[in-house]
All heavy atoms as an XYZ file, in Angstrom:
910
protein
N      94.491    -72.687     26.733
C      95.386    -73.364     25.940
C      94.623    -73.991     24.718
O      93.442    -74.352     24.871
C      96.201    -74.501     26.524
N      95.272    -73.913     23.582
C      94.603    -74.380     22.353
C      95.398    -75.537     21.742
O      96.673    -75.447     21.813
C      94.415    -73.312     21.296
O      93.895    -72.269     21.888
C      93.757    -73.674     20.098
N      94.818    -76.586     21.223
C      95.581    -77.643     20.645
C      96.069    -77.246     19.341
O      95.632    -76.231     18.723
C      94.756    -78.989     20.439
O      93.837    -78.795     19.286
N      97.038    -77.901     18.758
C      97.653    -77.455     17.480
C      96.759    -77.679     16.252
O      97.033    -77.152     15.146
C      99.001    -78.295     17.211
O      98.629    -79.688     17.172
C      99.964    -77.949     18.355
N      95.669    -78.474     16.354
C      94.685    -78.658     15.330
C      93.687    -77.447     15.208
O      92.931    -77.513     14.135
C      94.001    -79.988     15.499
C      94.928    -81.051     15.389
O      96.073    -80.997     14.685
O      94.706    -82.156     16.087
N      93.421    -76.673     16.181
C      92.497    -75.618     16.131
C      92.989    -74.309     15.554
O      94.112    -73.958     15.819
C      91.955    -75.387     17.523
C      91.308    -76.599     18.200
C      90.828    -76.323     19.612
O      90.542    -75.148     19.979
O      90.915    -77.298     20.455
N      92.197    -73.661     14.751
C      92.607    -72.249     14.256
C      92.698    -71.237     15.459
O      91.915    -71.314     16.301
C      91.547    -71.995     13.299
C      90.328    -72.784     13.627
C      91.005    -73.984     14.312
N      93.691    -70.428     15.235
C      93.723    -69.309     16.125
C      93.609    -67.949     15.515
O      94.187    -67.700     14.505
C      95.153    -69.397     16.866
C      95.324    -68.170     17.799
C      95.302    -70.678     17.660
N      92.703    -67.161     15.987
C      92.428    -65.844     15.412
C      93.145    -64.820     16.241
O      92.894    -64.781     17.500
C      90.971    -65.591     15.175
C      90.299    -66.675     14.290
C      90.613    -64.175     14.820
C      88.801    -66.509     14.317
N      93.999    -64.032     15.704
C      94.786    -63.049     16.457
C      94.286    -61.659     16.043
O      93.937    -61.364     14.968
C      96.215    -63.317     16.302
C      96.656    -64.532     16.759
S      98.522    -64.828     16.479
C      99.163    -63.613     17.599
N      94.461    -60.756     17.057
C      94.146    -59.371     16.802
C      95.514    -58.531     17.056
O      96.471    -59.100     17.556
C      93.119    -58.877     17.788
N      95.423    -57.244     16.739
C      96.527    -56.363     17.089
C      96.915    -56.560     18.575
O      96.080    -56.527     19.369
C      96.198    -54.944     16.668
O      95.681    -54.867     15.262
C      97.443    -54.039     16.918
N      98.245    -56.494     18.746
C      98.803    -56.617     20.039
C      98.590    -58.048     20.789
O      98.827    -58.065     22.040
C      98.357    -55.537     20.878
C      98.932    -54.184     20.521
O      99.875    -54.098     19.822
N      98.147    -53.043     20.709
N      98.133    -59.000     20.147
C      98.098    -60.350     20.684
C      99.408    -60.973     20.584
O     100.225    -60.707     19.678
C      97.050    -61.179     19.854
C      95.571    -60.856     20.221
O      95.357    -60.159     21.129
O      94.693    -61.385     19.527
N      99.558    -61.984     21.457
C     100.797    -62.722     21.487
C     100.460    -64.187     21.539
O      99.627    -64.581     22.351
C     101.744    -62.434     22.685
C     102.885    -63.268     22.826
C     103.644    -63.151     24.123
N     104.349    -61.699     24.017
C     104.981    -61.203     24.944
N     105.261    -61.881     26.128
N     105.515    -60.095     24.851
N     101.072    -64.944     20.722
C     100.779    -66.466     20.647
C     102.053    -67.215     21.066
O     103.128    -66.948     20.543
C     100.420    -66.919     19.234
C      99.981    -68.384     19.052
C      98.665    -68.666     19.767
C      99.814    -68.678     17.625
N     101.928    -67.955     22.231
C     103.168    -68.722     22.660
C     102.931    -70.251     22.618
O     101.758    -70.697     22.732
C     103.266    -68.339     24.120
S     103.716    -66.682     24.420
N     103.895    -70.985     22.237
C     103.733    -72.449     22.083
C     104.784    -73.043     23.130
O     105.931    -72.872     23.199
C     104.310    -72.824     20.680
C     104.197    -74.259     20.503
C     102.969    -74.934     20.229
C     105.267    -75.061     20.593
C     102.932    -76.314     20.044
C     105.341    -76.510     20.266
C     104.045    -77.092     19.983
O     103.991    -78.438     19.829
N     104.109    -73.785     24.081
C     104.845    -74.389     25.193
C     104.262    -75.797     25.418
O     102.982    -75.967     25.549
C     104.650    -73.539     26.527
O     105.022    -72.247     26.210
C     105.508    -74.058     27.647
N     105.170    -76.773     25.481
C     104.782    -78.137     25.743
C     103.593    -78.659     25.042
O     102.668    -79.319     25.507
C     104.561    -78.270     27.226
C     105.718    -78.002     28.127
C     105.344    -78.084     29.597
O     104.323    -78.602     30.037
O     106.360    -77.590     30.361
N     103.623    -78.433     23.705
C     102.541    -78.861     22.838
C     101.310    -78.140     22.776
O     100.283    -78.521     22.102
N     101.228    -77.063     23.525
C      99.963    -76.123     23.470
C     100.333    -74.764     23.119
O     101.340    -74.319     23.437
C      99.315    -76.189     24.829
C      98.581    -77.538     25.160
O      97.943    -78.158     24.421
N      99.054    -78.085     26.331
N      99.301    -74.087     22.481
C      99.390    -72.767     22.259
C      98.625    -71.956     23.221
O      97.638    -72.393     23.781
C      98.734    -72.467     20.846
C      99.546    -72.797     19.634
C      99.286    -73.964     19.040
C     100.647    -72.013     19.230
C      99.995    -74.345     17.864
C     101.393    -72.602     18.317
C     100.993    -73.672     17.500
N      98.981    -70.782     23.689
C      98.322    -69.954     24.552
C      98.367    -68.577     23.984
O      99.367    -68.044     23.394
C      98.878    -69.839     25.862
O     100.237    -69.342     25.912
N      97.132    -67.871     24.014
C      97.029    -66.612     23.336
C      96.865    -65.565     24.478
O      96.036    -65.733     25.383
C      95.638    -66.499     22.418
C      95.417    -65.322     21.671
C      96.471    -64.947     20.725
C      94.056    -65.447     21.015
N      97.627    -64.468     24.361
C      97.635    -63.365     25.308
C      97.198    -62.179     24.609
O      97.735    -61.830     23.549
C      98.996    -63.129     26.060
O      99.532    -64.413     26.570
C      99.000    -62.184     26.994
N      96.274    -61.381     25.267
C      95.719    -60.164     24.639
C      96.410    -58.928     25.154
O      95.982    -57.841     24.830
C      94.183    -60.240     24.881
C      93.434    -61.296     24.334
N      93.234    -61.343     22.911
C      92.893    -62.374     24.772
C      92.614    -62.532     22.625
N      92.354    -63.106     23.803
N      97.419    -58.948     25.908
C      97.972    -57.921     26.449
C      99.429    -57.651     26.019
O     100.241    -57.298     26.868
C      97.947    -57.933     27.985
O      98.653    -59.084     28.521
N      99.767    -57.834     24.754
C     101.084    -57.678     24.301
C     101.483    -56.151     24.481
O     100.796    -55.242     24.093
C     101.180    -58.054     22.754
C     102.446    -57.845     22.148
C     103.603    -58.525     22.550
C     102.617    -56.755     21.352
C     104.807    -58.348     21.929
C     103.838    -56.500     20.745
C     104.999    -57.300     21.047
N     102.640    -55.942     24.943
C     103.121    -54.542     25.118
C     104.108    -54.283     24.059
O     105.194    -54.853     23.940
C     103.963    -54.502     26.470
C     104.475    -53.111     26.832
O     104.163    -52.244     26.057
O     104.939    -53.010     27.916
N     103.738    -53.215     23.245
C     104.663    -52.885     22.102
C     106.031    -52.450     22.448
O     106.969    -52.546     21.745
C     103.818    -51.752     21.397
C     102.535    -51.724     21.943
C     102.548    -52.491     23.211
N     106.231    -52.029     23.780
C     107.585    -51.660     24.181
C     108.497    -52.741     24.218
O     109.712    -52.547     24.129
C     107.497    -51.013     25.670
C     106.945    -49.659     25.688
O     106.755    -49.016     24.626
O     106.701    -49.162     26.865
N     108.003    -54.026     24.110
C     108.921    -55.181     24.084
C     109.671    -55.195     22.800
O     110.680    -55.929     22.671
C     108.143    -56.411     24.292
C     107.609    -56.489     25.684
C     106.794    -57.832     25.919
O     106.901    -58.725     25.197
O     106.058    -57.858     26.950
N     109.135    -54.463     21.759
C     109.816    -54.533     20.451
C     110.754    -53.380     20.204
O     111.498    -53.226     19.170
C     108.865    -54.633     19.307
C     107.942    -55.794     19.337
C     106.909    -55.782     18.195
C     108.730    -57.113     19.222
N     110.808    -52.468     21.270
C     111.704    -51.205     21.058
C     113.182    -51.533     20.947
O     113.870    -50.753     20.315
C     111.414    -50.325     22.208
C     110.084    -49.599     22.261
C     109.977    -48.660     23.454
C     109.855    -48.722     20.985
N     113.677    -52.705     21.399
C     115.052    -53.032     21.191
C     115.328    -52.928     19.678
O     116.557    -52.678     19.427
C     115.336    -54.420     21.799
C     114.544    -55.467     21.136
C     113.223    -56.031     21.468
C     114.994    -56.292     20.045
N     112.921    -56.994     20.588
C     113.994    -57.256     19.634
C     116.115    -56.260     19.314
C     114.010    -58.139     18.701
C     116.197    -57.200     18.117
C     115.156    -58.074     17.895
N     114.496    -53.285     18.808
C     114.828    -53.199     17.325
C     115.103    -51.855     16.888
O     115.758    -51.649     15.891
C     113.629    -53.812     16.593
C     113.386    -55.208     16.914
C     112.294    -55.839     16.107
N     111.087    -54.906     15.677
C     110.101    -55.363     15.078
N     109.946    -56.488     14.732
N     109.134    -54.492     14.778
N     114.718    -50.775     17.661
C     114.991    -49.455     17.388
C     116.116    -48.929     18.239
O     116.454    -47.643     18.212
C     113.731    -48.528     17.607
C     112.600    -48.923     16.620
C     111.441    -48.022     16.978
C     110.296    -48.417     16.041
N     109.136    -47.609     16.153
N     116.766    -49.788     18.984
C     117.925    -49.415     19.838
C     117.466    -48.783     21.144
O     118.146    -47.911     21.814
N     116.293    -49.182     21.548
C     115.837    -48.678     22.929
C     115.590    -49.853     23.874
O     114.943    -50.766     23.476
C     114.457    -47.886     22.735
C     114.851    -46.597     21.873
C     113.879    -47.402     24.085
C     113.668    -45.796     21.427
N     116.178    -49.681     25.027
C     115.847    -50.545     26.043
C     114.660    -50.126     26.938
O     114.722    -49.016     27.461
C     117.022    -50.854     27.068
C     118.292    -51.341     26.417
N     118.336    -52.522     25.807
C     119.464    -50.737     26.173
C     119.433    -52.802     25.266
N     120.174    -51.543     25.589
N     113.594    -50.919     27.008
C     112.380    -50.530     27.781
C     112.176    -51.449     28.905
O     112.092    -52.693     28.654
C     111.207    -50.557     26.727
N     112.012    -50.850     30.104
C     111.792    -51.684     31.273
C     110.497    -51.164     31.851
O     110.302    -49.960     32.029
C     112.878    -51.751     32.215
C     114.133    -51.982     31.739
C     115.138    -50.987     31.283
C     114.509    -53.318     31.374
C     116.342    -51.367     30.829
C     115.739    -53.702     30.859
C     116.625    -52.706     30.516
N     109.561    -52.088     32.315
C     108.400    -51.637     33.010
C     108.092    -52.578     34.284
O     108.004    -53.738     34.215
C     107.132    -51.914     32.132
C     105.962    -51.187     32.637
C     104.685    -51.324     31.574
C     104.996    -50.495     30.423
N     103.992    -50.543     29.390
N     108.280    -51.842     35.292
C     108.158    -52.620     36.631
C     109.037    -53.844     36.886
O     108.680    -54.939     37.118
C     106.647    -52.959     36.894
C     106.423    -53.244     38.411
O     107.060    -52.793     39.362
N     105.479    -54.229     38.570
N     110.310    -53.657     36.340
C     111.196    -54.843     36.338
C     112.082    -54.807     37.551
O     112.489    -53.717     38.008
C     112.117    -54.738     34.935
N     112.584    -55.867     37.977
C     113.570    -55.967     39.010
C     114.950    -55.611     38.578
O     115.183    -55.700     37.315
C     113.535    -57.399     39.655
O     114.091    -58.334     38.747
N     115.770    -55.183     39.417
C     117.059    -54.820     39.009
C     117.855    -56.124     38.414
O     118.561    -56.032     37.410
C     117.856    -54.392     40.223
C     119.267    -53.719     39.941
C     119.089    -52.593     38.873
C     119.861    -53.211     41.158
N     117.523    -57.265     38.924
C     118.110    -58.502     38.333
C     117.632    -58.719     36.977
O     118.354    -59.093     36.053
C     117.643    -59.735     39.205
C     118.553    -60.991     38.813
C     119.926    -60.870     39.024
O     120.414    -60.700     40.177
N     120.710    -61.037     37.996
N     116.366    -58.518     36.559
C     115.823    -58.591     35.276
C     116.502    -57.678     34.323
O     116.980    -57.959     33.216
C     114.367    -58.418     35.160
C     113.548    -59.491     35.909
C     112.082    -59.062     36.064
O     111.816    -57.928     36.333
O     111.233    -59.961     35.814
N     116.675    -56.395     34.829
C     117.480    -55.370     34.036
C     118.734    -55.709     33.863
O     119.227    -55.726     32.669
C     117.215    -54.069     34.729
C     115.673    -53.592     34.725
C     118.133    -52.974     34.092
C     115.473    -52.499     35.600
N     119.510    -56.146     34.903
C     120.981    -56.369     34.701
C     121.226    -57.575     33.867
O     122.215    -57.707     33.085
C     121.751    -56.470     36.062
O     121.124    -57.530     36.746
C     121.694    -55.127     36.802
N     120.365    -58.644     33.869
C     120.449    -59.775     33.085
C     120.240    -59.381     31.563
O     121.076    -59.879     30.677
C     119.360    -60.833     33.384
C     119.558    -61.590     34.680
O     120.629    -61.457     35.267
O     118.687    -62.277     35.109
N     119.348    -58.505     31.288
C     119.137    -58.067     29.924
C     120.302    -57.162     29.465
O     120.857    -57.413     28.284
C     117.882    -57.296     29.756
C     117.283    -57.538     28.420
C     115.684    -57.379     28.431
N     115.423    -56.107     27.991
C     114.287    -55.472     28.183
N     113.317    -55.936     28.863
N     113.992    -54.221     27.805
N     120.717    -56.279     30.286
C     121.793    -55.430     29.968
C     123.145    -56.122     29.766
O     123.890    -55.866     28.838
C     121.981    -54.219     30.970
C     120.899    -53.219     31.047
C     121.174    -52.302     32.166
C     120.676    -52.424     29.776
N     123.371    -57.077     30.573
C     124.583    -58.013     30.564
C     124.602    -58.614     29.238
O     125.660    -58.947     28.668
N     123.415    -59.172     28.837
C     123.318    -59.904     27.553
C     123.611    -58.977     26.387
O     124.473    -59.280     25.486
C     121.914    -60.509     27.413
C     121.630    -61.245     25.998
C     122.221    -62.394     25.759
C     120.936    -60.556     25.080
C     121.930    -63.055     24.493
C     120.741    -61.099     23.902
C     121.228    -62.345     23.604
N     122.989    -57.873     26.327
C     123.202    -56.914     25.247
C     124.527    -56.352     25.121
O     125.087    -56.178     23.947
C     122.099    -55.783     25.226
C     120.730    -56.198     24.950
C     119.665    -56.060     25.718
C     120.429    -56.677     23.607
C     118.359    -56.371     25.278
C     119.201    -57.034     23.188
C     118.130    -56.848     24.144
O     116.866    -57.278     23.615
N     125.116    -56.069     26.246
C     126.473    -55.377     26.318
C     127.628    -56.392     26.586
O     128.768    -55.942     26.723
C     126.529    -54.237     27.332
C     125.548    -53.112     26.981
C     124.225    -53.084     27.482
C     125.835    -52.197     25.938
C     123.395    -52.006     27.177
C     125.001    -51.207     25.548
C     123.723    -51.194     26.293
O     122.940    -50.126     25.942
N     127.420    -57.642     26.622
C     128.336    -58.716     26.920
C     129.136    -58.304     28.084
O     130.422    -58.262     28.144
C     129.220    -58.824     25.736
C     128.570    -59.085     24.472
N     127.838    -60.280     24.269
C     128.235    -58.351     23.381
C     127.218    -60.392     23.095
N     127.453    -59.081     22.495
N     128.418    -57.891     29.162
C     129.058    -57.389     30.425
C     128.476    -58.182     31.671
O     127.224    -58.419     31.687
C     128.714    -56.017     30.665
O     129.256    -55.267     29.535
C     129.414    -55.443     31.968
N     129.378    -58.584     32.575
C     128.900    -59.170     33.804
C     128.568    -58.238     34.708
O     129.367    -57.258     35.084
C     129.980    -60.172     34.304
C     129.552    -60.975     35.529
C     130.538    -61.998     35.872
N     130.103    -62.855     36.936
C     130.886    -63.307     37.815
N     132.223    -63.156     37.743
N     130.368    -63.982     38.862
N     127.334    -58.341     35.368
C     126.884    -57.330     36.324
C     126.497    -58.070     37.556
O     125.754    -58.912     37.627
C     125.741    -56.453     35.878
C     126.064    -55.745     34.504
C     125.231    -55.399     36.895
C     124.895    -55.136     33.738
N     126.994    -57.680     38.748
C     126.852    -58.399     39.991
C     126.114    -57.385     40.988
O     126.723    -56.282     41.278
C     128.092    -58.911     40.566
C     128.700    -60.048     39.630
C     127.882    -59.595     42.001
C     130.071    -60.583     40.032
N     125.084    -57.832     41.449
C     124.281    -57.026     42.431
C     124.622    -57.477     43.764
O     124.358    -58.618     44.140
C     122.706    -57.071     42.218
C     122.417    -56.665     40.790
C     121.905    -56.301     43.172
C     120.913    -57.019     40.447
N     125.188    -56.547     44.655
C     125.401    -56.837     46.079
C     124.702    -55.996     47.016
O     124.862    -56.060     48.214
C     126.986    -56.736     46.269
C     127.807    -57.598     45.376
C     129.255    -57.566     45.669
N     129.867    -56.368     45.391
C     131.342    -56.183     45.178
N     131.954    -57.226     45.260
N     131.727    -54.979     44.822
N     123.734    -55.193     46.501
C     122.888    -54.270     47.239
C     121.521    -54.757     47.315
O     120.793    -54.688     46.338
C     122.968    -52.860     46.744
C     122.303    -51.790     47.470
O     121.273    -52.150     47.970
N     122.798    -50.585     47.462
N     121.131    -55.382     48.357
C     119.761    -55.997     48.443
C     118.747    -54.906     48.446
O     117.584    -55.224     47.952
C     119.718    -56.927     49.696
O     119.834    -56.102     50.974
N     118.937    -53.789     48.945
C     117.890    -52.659     48.930
C     117.575    -52.321     47.420
O     116.444    -52.115     47.106
C     118.297    -51.496     49.745
N     118.708    -52.078     46.752
C     118.442    -51.819     45.273
C     117.791    -52.913     44.530
O     117.032    -52.681     43.580
C     119.840    -51.406     44.699
N     118.140    -54.112     44.833
C     117.603    -55.265     44.218
C     116.148    -55.363     44.385
O     115.380    -56.047     43.568
C     118.307    -56.550     44.638
N     115.566    -54.889     45.522
C     114.207    -55.022     45.870
C     113.270    -54.095     45.204
O     112.093    -54.164     45.185
C     114.008    -54.853     47.472
N     113.940    -53.065     44.698
C     113.095    -51.957     44.002
C     112.713    -52.385     42.648
O     113.475    -53.033     41.816
C     113.907    -50.683     43.941
C     113.220    -49.558     43.194
C     114.207    -50.188     45.351
N     111.559    -51.949     42.202
C     111.146    -52.203     40.717
C     111.428    -50.928     40.022
O     111.103    -49.825     40.479
C     109.566    -52.562     40.745
C     109.246    -53.744     41.592
C     109.842    -54.987     41.201
N     109.297    -55.561     40.094
C     109.385    -56.850     39.596
N     110.270    -57.618     40.199
N     108.807    -57.343     38.575
N     111.777    -51.012     38.765
C     112.237    -49.927     37.905
C     111.329    -49.960     36.635
O     111.157    -51.017     36.066
C     113.713    -49.979     37.653
C     114.616    -50.040     38.795
C     114.972    -51.160     39.424
C     115.238    -48.859     39.256
C     115.657    -51.197     40.572
C     115.914    -48.808     40.444
C     116.318    -49.948     41.147
O     117.018    -50.052     42.057
N     111.124    -48.711     36.104
C     110.638    -48.586     34.816
C     111.406    -47.400     34.151
O     111.723    -46.468     34.717
C     109.185    -48.200     34.880
O     108.371    -49.026     35.472
N     111.432    -47.534     32.796
C     112.099    -46.562     32.126
C     112.552    -47.003     30.698
O     112.471    -48.155     30.340
N     112.910    -46.101     29.846
C     113.326    -46.368     28.444
C     114.710    -45.605     28.284
O     114.806    -44.433     28.668
C     112.277    -45.783     27.464
C     110.959    -46.494     27.451
C     110.060    -45.916     26.442
C     108.600    -46.594     26.633
N     107.639    -46.043     25.733
N     115.525    -46.366     27.698
C     117.043    -45.891     27.583
C     117.508    -46.201     26.095
O     117.241    -47.252     25.698
C     117.889    -46.575     28.560
C     117.489    -46.428     29.917
C     116.707    -47.423     30.604
C     117.740    -45.245     30.665
C     116.196    -47.325     31.901
C     117.279    -45.152     32.043
C     116.393    -46.147     32.591
N     118.205    -45.326     25.587
C     118.852    -45.581     24.292
C     119.994    -46.480     24.464
O     120.732    -46.374     25.375
C     119.319    -44.213     23.686
C     118.206    -43.272     23.263
C     118.809    -42.077     22.653
N     117.981    -40.831     22.723
C     116.922    -40.638     21.968
N     116.572    -41.506     21.161
N     116.232    -39.506     22.137
N     120.102    -47.419     23.557
C     121.182    -48.467     23.514
C     122.470    -47.823     23.549
O     123.463    -48.324     24.175
C     120.965    -49.381     22.420
C     121.902    -50.613     22.547
C     121.673    -51.683     21.545
O     120.666    -51.647     20.801
N     122.389    -52.688     21.405
N     122.601    -46.703     22.814
C     123.849    -46.007     22.507
C     124.404    -45.425     23.899
O     125.595    -45.060     24.038
C     123.744    -44.965     21.449
C     122.789    -43.850     21.762
C     122.296    -43.110     20.584
O     122.215    -43.546     19.579
O     122.023    -41.819     20.843
N     123.493    -45.260     24.815
C     123.944    -44.656     26.152
C     124.921    -45.495     26.882
O     125.717    -45.156     27.581
C     122.739    -44.283     27.012
C     121.915    -43.274     26.528
C     120.759    -42.971     27.347
O     120.242    -43.874     28.139
O     120.164    -41.870     27.342
N     124.818    -46.889     26.693
C     125.737    -47.736     27.253
C     125.261    -48.247     28.585
O     124.464    -47.707     29.304
N     125.820    -49.411     28.960
C     125.368    -50.024     30.161
C     125.678    -49.316     31.494
O     124.782    -49.147     32.387
C     125.962    -51.454     30.218
C     127.456    -51.492     30.384
C     125.397    -52.250     31.430
N     126.893    -48.660     31.388
C     127.155    -47.937     32.736
C     126.327    -46.724     32.902
O     125.872    -46.387     33.990
C     128.708    -47.555     32.722
C     129.283    -47.371     34.066
C     129.597    -48.398     34.997
C     129.530    -46.144     34.632
C     130.203    -48.185     36.142
C     129.962    -45.925     35.893
C     130.314    -46.953     36.646
O     130.788    -46.757     37.895
N     126.086    -45.967     31.772
C     125.229    -44.815     31.936
C     123.681    -45.140     32.215
O     123.131    -44.531     33.036
C     125.288    -44.034     30.585
C     124.399    -42.851     30.519
C     124.843    -41.749     31.553
O     125.934    -41.825     32.156
O     123.989    -40.810     31.694
N     123.291    -46.282     31.728
C     121.941    -46.710     32.045
C     121.802    -47.101     33.602
O     120.923    -46.675     34.270
C     121.460    -47.980     31.226
C     121.292    -47.460     29.725
C     120.258    -48.577     31.680
C     121.108    -48.580     28.744
N     122.836    -47.827     34.074
C     122.918    -48.118     35.468
C     123.063    -46.793     36.309
O     122.406    -46.701     37.351
C     123.977    -49.108     35.769
C     123.802    -50.432     35.203
C     125.001    -51.302     35.396
C     122.550    -51.104     35.864
N     123.747    -45.826     35.789
C     123.988    -44.637     36.593
C     122.558    -43.854     36.734
O     122.267    -43.264     37.600
C     124.928    -43.764     35.868
C     125.392    -42.445     36.696
C     126.332    -41.560     35.969
N     125.605    -40.977     34.819
C     124.683    -39.909     34.945
N     124.378    -39.462     36.200
N     124.141    -39.321     33.911
N     121.799    -43.921     35.616
C     120.452    -43.259     35.628
C     119.530    -43.979     36.566
O     118.762    -43.458     37.333
C     119.925    -43.237     34.168
C     120.620    -42.277     33.285
C     120.204    -42.466     31.787
C     120.467    -40.855     33.696
N     119.608    -45.226     36.616
C     118.782    -46.103     37.544
C     119.137    -45.749     38.920
O     118.302    -45.885     39.925
C     118.904    -47.563     37.239
C     118.193    -48.107     35.927
C     118.566    -49.548     35.806
C     116.651    -47.794     36.037
N     120.424    -45.407     39.155
C     120.947    -45.144     40.553
C     120.149    -43.933     41.116
O     120.057    -43.739     42.318
C     122.415    -44.927     40.463
C     123.004    -44.569     41.800
C     124.499    -44.478     41.696
N     124.818    -43.294     40.839
C     126.061    -43.020     40.470
N     127.010    -43.876     40.890
N     126.286    -42.096     39.749
N     119.558    -43.090     40.313
C     118.819    -41.938     40.754
C     117.500    -42.389     41.422
O     116.958    -41.551     42.253
C     118.531    -40.983     39.632
C     119.780    -40.387     39.077
C     119.537    -39.462     37.873
O     118.359    -39.138     37.549
N     120.604    -39.004     37.130
N     116.957    -43.630     41.145
C     115.704    -43.985     41.790
C     116.070    -44.559     43.162
O     115.396    -44.362     44.119
C     115.130    -45.109     40.821
C     113.952    -45.759     41.607
C     114.746    -44.561     39.564
N     117.109    -45.465     43.250
C     117.548    -46.011     44.491
C     118.993    -45.780     44.670
O     119.801    -46.257     43.793
C     117.257    -47.568     44.486
C     117.633    -48.320     45.664
C     116.977    -47.977     46.954
O     115.870    -47.620     46.971
N     117.709    -47.957     48.049
N     119.436    -45.112     45.683
C     120.759    -44.734     45.851
C     121.670    -46.044     45.986
O     121.483    -46.774     47.112
C     121.029    -43.825     46.933
C     122.379    -43.220     46.996
O     123.063    -43.199     46.081
N     122.742    -42.817     48.160
N     122.492    -46.330     45.071
C     123.447    -47.426     45.118
C     124.694    -47.030     44.479
O     124.732    -46.093     43.718
C     122.855    -48.780     44.531
C     122.476    -48.631     43.195
C     123.349    -48.660     42.041
C     121.128    -48.567     42.815
C     122.886    -48.612     40.759
C     120.615    -48.467     41.518
C     121.626    -48.588     40.450
N     125.790    -47.723     44.777
C     127.129    -47.247     44.171
C     127.397    -48.224     43.033
O     126.974    -49.398     43.059
C     128.152    -47.237     45.248
O     128.435    -48.480     45.764
N     128.214    -47.797     42.086
C     128.618    -48.500     40.950
C     130.121    -48.667     40.978
O     130.717    -47.539     41.238
C     128.133    -47.874     39.629
C     126.543    -47.967     39.283
C     126.264    -47.143     38.040
C     126.167    -49.359     38.967
N     130.694    -49.747     40.620
C     132.149    -49.777     40.317
C     132.306    -50.742     39.322
O     131.506    -51.640     39.084
C     132.847    -50.119     41.694
O     132.434    -51.441     42.166
N     133.529    -50.544     38.789
C     133.834    -51.475     37.565
C     135.319    -52.006     37.744
O     136.115    -51.323     38.086
C     133.755    -50.791     36.200
C     134.049    -51.570     35.038
C     134.059    -50.910     33.750
N     133.156    -49.686     33.760
C     132.476    -49.310     32.785
N     132.433    -49.852     31.571
N     131.887    -48.036     32.858
N     135.407    -53.366     37.644
C     136.722    -54.036     37.653
C     137.308    -53.863     36.286
O     136.828    -54.566     35.289
C     136.603    -55.435     38.073
C     137.903    -56.133     38.123
O     138.829    -55.672     37.441
O     137.966    -57.176     38.870
N     138.173    -52.992     36.107
C     138.705    -52.697     34.730
C     139.430    -53.871     34.026
O     139.331    -54.087     32.882
C     139.734    -51.506     34.720
C     138.893    -50.254     35.026
O     137.726    -50.098     34.607
N     139.611    -49.299     35.630
N     139.910    -54.762     34.862
C     140.589    -56.025     34.233
C     139.575    -57.022     33.720
O     139.801    -57.512     32.650
C     141.577    -56.701     35.261
O     140.822    -57.222     36.334
N     138.543    -57.286     34.379
C     137.541    -58.190     33.954
C     136.261    -57.588     33.221
O     135.568    -58.169     32.522
C     136.979    -59.031     35.113
O     136.214    -58.126     35.948
N     136.107    -56.193     33.408
C     134.975    -55.512     32.914
C     133.705    -55.709     33.733
O     132.543    -55.262     33.372
N     133.750    -56.513     34.911
C     132.644    -56.695     35.684
C     132.121    -55.334     36.315
O     133.012    -54.641     36.757
C     132.914    -57.825     36.721
O     133.350    -58.967     35.992
C     131.671    -58.031     37.610
N     130.806    -55.173     36.347
C     130.309    -54.031     37.110
C     129.581    -54.561     38.319
O     128.947    -55.570     38.293
C     129.190    -53.344     36.163
C     129.910    -52.728     34.876
C     128.537    -52.140     36.980
C     128.987    -52.130     33.900
N     129.873    -53.884     39.450
C     129.306    -54.158     40.717
C     128.336    -53.113     41.203
O     128.645    -51.821     41.175
C     130.449    -54.303     41.783
C     131.409    -55.440     41.463
C     132.475    -55.269     40.753
C     131.086    -56.721     41.898
C     133.409    -56.184     40.506
C     131.912    -57.801     41.524
C     133.064    -57.628     40.850
O     133.982    -58.637     40.534
N     127.211    -53.592     41.784
C     126.149    -52.723     42.267
C     126.249    -52.870     43.821
O     125.836    -54.007     44.254
C     124.777    -52.863     41.705
C     124.887    -52.629     40.152
C     123.766    -52.073     42.359
C     123.600    -52.998     39.490
N     126.634    -51.843     44.612
C     126.705    -52.031     45.962
C     125.883    -50.983     46.718
O     125.458    -50.018     46.173
C     128.138    -51.754     46.481
C     129.156    -52.779     45.990
O     128.863    -54.153     46.410
O     130.140    -52.514     45.359
């Protein structure tokens, strides 16, 4: 951690975070984290909960995980935003067999 009075020299792919009055410099910035600007969702070793939280935010959709086996698996992949939330989940289903259903009245997606 660095105080706010000290200069910080950054290199390509560095990340500077400010938390509780301190800066921290990380040298392992992943450029995939910026792919959302190009309409691509990128996940690397992410839990299903992390993925559904992000997809739910981007697509304004509530996603409920009821399958603990699928929730325990880590997923990696890149998906075009235009594919839509249901198609992305359908593709993830190929890694860990789970079922998808949608409540048409609320729009909620269930992973069983």
